[in-house]
N, C-alpha and C positions, 0 to 999 in steps of 0.2 A: 569680529575676529581680529587678531593681531596682525602685525606686519611681517610675521615670520614667513620663511619660504613656503610656497604653495605647491601641492601635488594633487593629482587626480587619481582616485582609485575607482576602477571599474570592477565591480563585484557581482558576478553572475551566479545566482543560486538556482536550484532546481525548480523553485516555485516563484521566485521573483529576482529581479536585478536592480542594481542601483549604481548611480554615479555619485561619488562623494568627493567633496573638496576638503583637503586636509592642510593644516598649517602646523609645522613641526619645528621645535627648537630643543635645546638640551634640557629645558625645564618644563616645556608645555606641549601638550597634544590637543589640538583643536580640530574638529571636523564638522562638516555640515552636509547633509544629504541634499543634493540639488535636483535629483531626478530619480524616480522609482517607477518600476513598471513590472507587470506580471510576466510570468513565464510558465510554461507547461507543455505537455505533449499534445500533438494533434495527430489524428489518425486519418490515413487514406487507404485505399484498397490494398496496398502491398506492405503496410506496416505502420509503425509508430515513429514519429519524427519530431524534431524541434523546429519551431518557427524561427529559423535563423535570420531570415530577412527582417522580421519584426525586432529581434534582439539587436541586430546591427543598426537599424534605424533609431532605436531608442538610445543606444550607446552614443550615436552621433548627436542626437538631440541633447543628451545630458552634457556632452563635452561642449556643445555650442553655448550652453549656459555658463560656461567657464571662460568664455572668450576674453573677458576683461579681468580675469583673476591672476594673470601673469604666472601660470603654472610652469614649473620646471620640467615635469615629466608626467607620463601616464603609465600606470601599471594595471595589468589585467589578471584577475583570478577567476576560477570557475569550478564547477564540479569536474569530476574525473572521467576517464575511460572513453568518452565519445569523441568522434573526430569528423572533420570535413575533408573531402577529397578535392584537391585542386589540380588543374592541369598545368602544363608548362607556361601557359599564358596567364595563369592566376585565376582562371575561371572555376568557380565552385561547381562541381559536376553533379552534386546531389545534396539535398538537405541532410544534415547529420541525423542518423537514426537515434532515437531515444533509447537509453540503456534498458528500459523496461520492455522493449520490443521482443516478441516471442521468438523471433528468428535466432536469438542468442543460444537457445537450447540446442539448435542444430550445430552451432559452432562448437559447443562443448563436446558433442558426440564426435565431430570431425577431429578435434584436437586430441581427444582421449584415445583415438585410434593410432596416434603418432607418438604419444608420450604419456607415461603414467602420471597420476597426480603426485605420487611420491617423488619421482624424478623431477617433475616440474617445480615442486616446492623447494627441493634441494638447490635448484638453479636460480630461482627468482624470489623465493620466500614470500610469496603473495597469497593472501587469503583467497580461497576459492569463492568466487562470485560469478555467476553465469554470464554476467555482462562485461567482464573484464575485456580490455581491448583485444587481447590475443584471440578471444573467441569471436568477437565481432569481425576481426580481420579474416579469421578462418572461414567464416560463413560467406564473407564477401569474395574470398579467393575461390571458393567452391561454386558459388552461385552467380557471381557477377565479375568474373575474371576480366571480361572485356572492359568493364568500367575501371578496374584497377590498372589495367594496361594503359588506359588513357591518362591515368593520374600521375602527377609528378610527386606529390607528397600527400600523406595522410596526417593532417595537423590536428592535434588535440584542441579543444575549444579555445582556451586562452591563447594558444599559439596561432590559431586561425585569426583571432581578433588582432593579435600583434602584427600578423601579416597584413591585414587590412589597414592597420594604422600606419605602418612604416615600410611595408614591402619586403620584410626579411622573413625567410622561411627557416625557423629554428624551433627546437624543442627544449623547453625549460625542464630542469632535472626533477623537481619534486613531483610534477604531474606525470612525467615520463615513467616515474617509479611505480605508477598505478597501472601500467599497461600489461604487466605480466611478461614483458619482453626485456627488462632491464636487469643487469647483474647488480645485486644490492651491495656487493663488496667493491667492485671496480667502478660502479656507478655509470657504466656505459652500456650500450645496447649489447645484448647477448647474441652475438652473431651465429654461434653454433645452434642455439635454440631456434632462432628465426629460420634458419635453413632447414632444420629438422621438421619444423611445422609446415614447411612448404610456402612460407610467406616471402614477400619481396622486401629485402632489406633497404632497397633504394627508396622506398616510400617513407622511411623514417628519417626525420631531419636531424641534423647535427645537434648534439646536446650542449646546452650552456647552463651555467649556474644562475641562481637568483642574484639580482643586483648587477646584471650585465646590461650595459647600454647597447641597444641593437639598431638604433637608427632614429632619425628625425621623422616627424609625421610627413606623409606624402602631400603633394600639392592638392590632390583631391580632398583629403581630410581637412587640410587647411581651409579650402574653399567652403566645405560643408559646415565647418565649426567656427571659423573665424579665429582659431587659435594662432598664436605666434608660430611662424613656420619653423622656428628653431626648437620647438617643443620636442623633447626626447621621449622615446618609448623605452622603458626599462623593464626587464624581467623581475618579477617578484616571486614569492612562493606561490606559483600559479595554481597549484591544487589548493582549493579554498581552505582545506583543513590545515595545510602547512602554514598558510598565512594566519589562520586563527590561533595556532599554537604559538606563534611569535608573540601574540598579545595576551597570553595567559599571564596574569599578574603574580607569578610565583617564581621565587629564586631559591626555594628550598627543595632538597631532594625528597624522594619517596612521595611525590605528588602524582595523583591520578588526574589526567586531563580528559575532559569530555567536551567535544565540540558537538553541540546539540542543536539540530535543525531537522530538516526532512529526514536526515540520517543522524544517528548518534555514533560518534567515533570515540571509543574509549581506549586510552593507552598511556604509555610512558615514553619518555625519550631515552634512547640508549646510544652508546658510541658505536656498537657493532650489531649487525643483524643476528637474529636468533633463527637458525635454519634447521632446528631439530625436528624429528618425527613427531614428538609430543606437541610442538607448536603447530605443525601441520594438522594433526588430528583435532586440535582445539580450534583450528581455522583462524589463527592470528596472522597478521600481515606485517611485513617490514617495508614501510614506505619512507621515501626521502623527506627529510625536514630541512629547514633553513640551517645554514652553516654546517652542512654535512651530517647532521644528526639523523638517527634512525627513529622514526615514529613507529614503535612496536605497539600495535593496536588491533582492535577488532571493530569491524563495521557492522552495526546492527540497525535494524529498522528503527527509526526515531519517531518524530512527530508526523511522519507520513500518514499513519493511520488516523490520527486526529485531524490532519488537514483534509484528508479525503472524506471523512465523515461530515465535517463542517461544510465542505463543498456540496456534498450530497444533500444535506439538510437545507442549505440555502437554496438549492435548486427547486425545492418543493414550494418555495414562495414565502417561507417564514424568515424571520430575522433571527439569526443564530450567531451570537457573539461568544468567543471562546472564554473570556474572563468570567461572565456570569455562570457558564456551564461548569467551569473549574471550581468556582466558589460553591456551587450546589453540590458538586461531586465530593467536596471536602467533608460534608456531613454524612455521606453514604459509606457504610462499612464495606470493607474489603470482602468480596464474595467470590470472584472468579478471576483466573489468570490464564492468559493464552500465550502461545509462543509467537512473539512478534516477528520472528524470522521465518515463520511458516510460509512456504512459497505461494500459498493461496493469496497472500496479502501484497504480492509484488505489483500486480497490474491495477490500474485505476478502476474505479466504479464499484458500486454496491458494497462498499466497505463495511457498513454497519451490519448488513445481512451476513456477510462472511464471518464477522466477529461473533455474532450470535450462533451461527452454525458451529464454529470452532468450540464454543462453550458447551453446546449440547453434545457434540461428539465426544468430549472429554468428561461427560457426566457432571458438568457444572451448571449452575444457574445462568441462563442467558439474560442479558440486560433487557429491561422493558422500556426504559426511558433514555433520552439522549444523555442526561447527566450520568446515569448508570453506565452507559457505554463509555463515556469519558473516564469514569472511575476504573473500569476494566482496563482501558488502554494504559492509564498511568500506573496502575498496580502492576501491569504486565511489563512495562518498561523498567520499573524498579527491580522486578524479579530477574529480568534479563541482565540489567546492570550488575546485580549481585553475583550472578553466575559468572559474568566476565571478570569481575574483580577477583573471585576465587581462582579462576584459571590463570589470570595475570600474575598473581602473587606466587602461584606454584611454578609457573614457567620461568619467571625472572628471579625468584627467591628474594624479592623485595617485600618489605612490610609497609604497605601504604599507610600514610599518616594523615592525609587530607585529600579532598577532592575539589578540583576547580572546574566549574561549568561555564562555558562561554557560548555565545551565539544566541539565537532566538529562544532556545529552551531555558536559558538562564532566567527568563522572566516567569517561568512556570513555577510559582511558589509551592504548589502542592507537590509537584514532582520533586523539587529540591528538598523539601522537608521530609517527605517519605524516604528519599534516598539517604538523608542524614540519619533518620531513625533506623533504617534497615542496616546500614553499614556501621553505625556507631562512630562515624567520622564527621568532622565538621565539613560542611559544604560551602564553598565560596562561589557566589554567582556573579558573573559579569567579567568584562564588558559584553554588552549585547552585540555590538558591531565589531567583534574581535577580528573577524576576517578582514574588514576594510582597514582597521587600525594596523594590523600586521602588514598589510599591503603597503600602507603609507610609510610605516617605519623602515621597511626595507628600501623603499625609494629614497627616503631622507638620508639613510646611511650611505647609499650609493652616491648621493650628491655631495657627501661630506658635510651635511648639515648637522648630523649627529655621528657619533662614533662609538665603538665599543662592542662588547660581546652580546650574544643573545640574552644573557642574564641581565646585562645593563639595560637593554631595551625593555625587558620585562619590568625592571625596577622603575623605569620611566612610566610605564603603564600603571603600575601600582600606585604611583604618586599622583596620577591624573584622573583616576576613575573611582567612584564610590562603589565598593564591592560589598554585596550583602552576604552576611554569614548566617548559615543555618546550623544550629547546634542540635545534636541528637536529643530527642524527647522520649522518655520512657512512658508511654501512655497505653500500653497493652496493644492489642491487635488494631492496626490502622485500617 
């Protein structure tokens, strides 16, 4: 790698995490993954949790590998909605609940007794998802109020890691926008809503923008990692999708962005939120993006179904690699389509059986082989994408002209080609590590290493990555 200034991106996903070394200049983006580790839920008697201690240990191990890299700063991004409760002494009082925990349904019931879905959307513009932070806090307030009373702050996952790194208790805006407690116009906490829900405003930390220096690493972190004690911690687009959108290699209007991973987030960037009743009924969300943009998008189940099936099949003792299965699925004709957002698919375990049952219940042919199951999943994702594209064009009055797919799903050639065929639009795939790249770019701009607008950063991405294009093919039924 070059001698350009160095930065560390901590990118925590729902199924894996990584620490990445990046070197950025006005002409070049270089990055190297230095540490990768698994992530996922673990169950104990009272619910589903994240193994936060393992995540923390792995982050420190990854940063220790950068001890001699002279990094200027560290930025952390992760999935949304989940939080850790810390007391005044900084002690974590409970492992963060996993967003797939069944307790969230009780939180929905509690919140719905205090505010209607119509009024809630008009105030926060957030897609209804039963695991949104406001529902998690509602069930905690109802069932574990003593724990909340002991807490000083409820820190979203990247904010929790920032606290561990530098000791500052703050909330970065893009991830705060996913809580269901932020005013999308003022971009501050909606105090009236928080009070009407019976939640404790004091638990929510002060909001700062991405690109804010929040402190140097603590003495403990310096001793654990060997990093320079002057290494800074800087906020990035800490919701991983916000960082991923930074690295979409597009400077043209009317582009659909898809961040494709465990979840698929499909949307466009707008200057102002869309808070209409039609948007609520279509279940679209207004989330904060870098540079004050609004990410108007829909969150749909993505590669989670495929990941769970692979995990299930591997547990049987066989060797199941996704690439050969997708290759085999390419030659299988389209037979059945399921609703990937069906609530039955939220929880882990026995995914292939649930897919088969969904097919039978809808009068369709159930898959008999693993490759057939893969084909059902991919065809179903394309069908959901097309549904969302139609809704998005109707709600925004935009005519989409191209599709950009970033993240792990950008490597799924069958999914990308079938999407191009179904939409009639060219699909551009990559970069795979868009989230980490976006994280690094925001750090580099904060350091003054690069400058310019979001579009200029995206132009830098387009000049540094090989983007694969998929053109629509008219081949009859796929």
